[in-house]
N, C-alpha and C positions, 0 to 999 in steps of 0.2 A: 683458336679460331676467333675472328672478330665478331663482336656481338651482332652486327648487321647480318651475318651469315646465318644466325639462329632464328631470325624472324622470317615467317613466310616459307616459301619453298627453299629447300636446301640447295647450296651452290654446286655447280660443276667446277672441279679444280683442274687446271691445266699446268703441268710442270714444265720447267724451262728446257729440260734435256741438256745436251752438250752445248754450252754457251758459245763455243767457237763455230758452231754449225748453224744451220738454218732454223733450228728449233725455236729459239726466241722470236725470230721473224714471223714464222707461220703462226705461232701462238698469238702474237699481237694482231696479226692480220685476221685470224679467226675471231678474236675478241671484238675487233672493230666491225667485222662483217655482221655479227649478231647484235651489235650495239651494247655489248656487255651483258646480254641476257638471252637465253634460248628457252623458249616456252616460258614457264614460270620460274625457271632456274637462273639466278644470277651467275655470272662467270667470275672466277677468281684465279689469279695467276700465282703460282708458287715458285719462288726462286730468289736469286740475289737481287737486292733492292736496286743496284745500279743497272743490272741487265734489263729490268723492267721499270726503269726510272720514269718513263713517260706515262705509266699507268699505276702509279703508287696508290691511287684511290681504290684499286682492286687487287692489291698485293697482299700475299701472305709470305713474309720474308724468311729466308733461311738465316741462321746464325753464321754459318760458314760463308765466306766470301768467294767470289769468282771473278778474278781480274782477267777477263777473257778478251782476246783479240780475234777478230774473224779469221778463219782458216788456219789458226795456230792453236790446236788443242794442247792443253797442259795438264799433266797429272795432278798438279796442285789444286785444280778446280774440282777434283773428283768428290771431295767431301760435300761441297755445295750441291752437286748433281744428285748424289744419293740421299742427302738430307731432304731435298725437295720431294723426292719420291716417298721417303719415310713419313714426312709431315702429312702428305696428301693421303697416303694409305691409312694412317692413324685416324685422320678426320673421317674417312669413309667408314672405318670399322666402328667408330664411336657414334655414328649416325649424324655427325655434324655436316657431312657433305653427301651429295647424292651419287656422285660418280667421279671417276678419275680419268683424265685424258693425258697421256704422257707424250711429250716431244721426244724425238729420237736421241738415244745416248750413243757415245762412242766407246764401244766395248774394249778396244785395245788400250785406250787411255785409262779407263777404269781399272782394267786388269793390271796395268803398270802401277797403279796406286794401291793394289792389294785387294781389289774387288773380287770376291770369291764365287761369283755366279756367271754362267755363260751369257746371260742377257736379262732383259726386263722380266720376261715371263717367269724364269726361275726365281728371281729376286722377289717378285710379287707373291709367288706361291709361298716362299719362306716367310715373308712379312705377315701374310694372312693366315698361315697355318694350313693352307689347302693341300690335301694329299697329292693331288695331281692337277696341273693346269694344262689346258689345250689351246693351241693357237688357231683361231679362225680368221680367214681373210674374207671380208664381206663387202658387198656393194648392192645396189638395187637390182643388178642383173644376176648375181651369183654369190653363193656362200660356199667356201671350200675349207677343208681341214686336212693338212698333211699329217699322217700318222707318225712318220719320222721326218725330222727337219734337217738340221745341219750336220750331215754325215756323208761320207763317201758313198756313192751308189753301190759299190761293191759290198758295203756293210749292211745295206738295207734288208735283204732277205732274212738275215739272222736276227734282225731287230723286230721283225714282225711275229707276233704271237697271237693266239686266240684271245688271251686275256687282254692284250693291248688293244686289239680291235674292239672287243666288247666294251672295255672301259671308255675308250674314246667315243664309241657310238652312244653309250649311255649318257655321257656328259653332253654331247652335242644335242641329242634329242631332248634332254631335260632343259637345256638352255634355249632351244627353239621355242619351247612352250613357255618357260618362265620369262625370258628376256626379250623375245621377239613376238610374243602374243599369238603363237600359232597353236591352236587347240589340239590338232591332230597332225603333228609334224611327220614329214616323210624324209627318210634318209636314203641316199643312194651310196653304195659302197663300190669303189673301183677295185678291179683286180690288180695284181702286181705285174703279171706277164702280158704280152701282147694277146689280144682277143680273150682276155681273162683266162689264160691258160689253155684254151681250146680243149676242154675235157682232159687235161693232163698231158696233151701232146707237147705244149709249149711251157710246161712248168706245173708243179704240183701244189704250190702254196694256196691256190684258190680252193682246191678240194679238201686239203688237209688242215688249213688254218682259217682262212677267211670265211668260207661257207659255214663251218661249225659255229663261228662267232656270230654270224648273222642269224643262224637258227636259234642261238641262245637269246639274242635280242628280241626276236619274234616271240619267243616263249614268254618274254616279259611283257608282251602286249604292244611292243613298238612297231611302227611302220617302217620296214627296212627292205630294200631290194639289192640284190647283188649275189656274188661279185659280177660286176659289169665291165665290159670292155671300155677302157678309158678313151679310146679314139672316137667313140660315138656318144660320149657322155655329156658333151658341153655345147652341142649346137642348140639353136633356139627351141626347137620342139622338145628336145630331151630335157632341157632345163625346166620346162613347165611341169615335169613329172615328179620333181622333188624339191625340198626346201633347203637342203644342204647336201654336199657330196663329201664323203670321207675318202681321201686318196692315200696311197701307200707311201709316197715319197715326195720330197720338196717340189721338184719341177712338175710332177704330175698335177699338183694342185695350183702352183703359182703361175705357170704359163697361161692357163685359161683365164684366171682372174685378172692378171696384168694385161692380157690382150684385150679383154672386154672392158676393164675399168682401171686403166693405168693411172689416171689422175685422181680418181675419187674412191679407190679401194681403202678399206679400213681394217686394221689389225685389231681383233677382239680377243681378249683372254677369257676363255670359258672355264668353269670349274672353281672360280673364286667366290668368296662370300661378298665381294664388292663388284661393282661395275667398272671395267677398265677397257678403254679403247686407245688406239694410237694411229697416227697416219701410217700408211703403208709405204714408207720410204725411209732412207737413212739420213745421216747428218748433212750430206751434200756439202762438205767442207769447201769444195772448189768454187762454189758460187755464194758462199756465206758473205754477208755484208755488202752485197752488190745490188740488192733490190730485185734479184731475179727469181727468188724462191716462189714457187707456185703453192698457194695455201689451200687448194681445193681438197686435198686429202685430209688435212687438219680440220677444215670446216666440216667435212663429212664425218670425221671422227667425233667432233663435238656434238653434232646433231644426233648421231647414233647413240652416243652416251646418254644424252637426254631422253631419247626414246626408250632405251633400255631401262633407265632409272624409273621412268614413268610406268613401264610395264611391271616393274618390281614394286611399285608403290612407294618409291623413295622420296 
């Protein structure tokens, strides 16, 4: 880390992500939006020196190079992409940085280069030694967590267990208190089936799996409600009754957050010993290099990372 990063407040680090996508564009746009500093935290960019050539004064360079062309991902750039993440995570673990904001990566390209993880979340859990990481999508209007993420809907019921619901709920409630400054957090838990199973008529998972997990969380002193019917969980009045919602599968969580906060939703990884956020969008290769990328989600991710770091006293 540069010596300037060690004086005063610790920096927020922004990785370049897939260099052929919009990651570098929105990273630079967010940097400029904040004038290189958010709150007391200076911003630092982590990536290839040529990718961030216009902002070398705020750069933490990778040793690996990325000869990237917009819209043309290349597996040869994978080393620089993963090294940027590794550098930033190491700095956060050592206390040299306050938080990490990651630009989107291209999973297929990384996998072609031998990357052994499904995505950012699993890689970050590996690098930090976290036993379990949980993906939250958050905005000023809503915070949601999908219990299961990228799997066929037909496989979801078998992936839901009392332990999984309990563990996710505990991580969420702990993070709401530690990272979001909510003294007495409230968690709403959605059912799996329509009408939350309607007392077993439409499915038994609510009674046999989800409700016992909720009871176990309540026994630990947490504020939890459910299982609740997902179709009445996300209107304005309902959202006032909880601080986050735990959903059972991908679309149950992501449809409401993307409907309410499509341009400013933030991906937050809970359960890590470090603060990590990311914009809630992909690499958008089709518009890379055209000046069309909307930086609002990255801007929101940087702001949320700074707020979470402050809540942790980073």
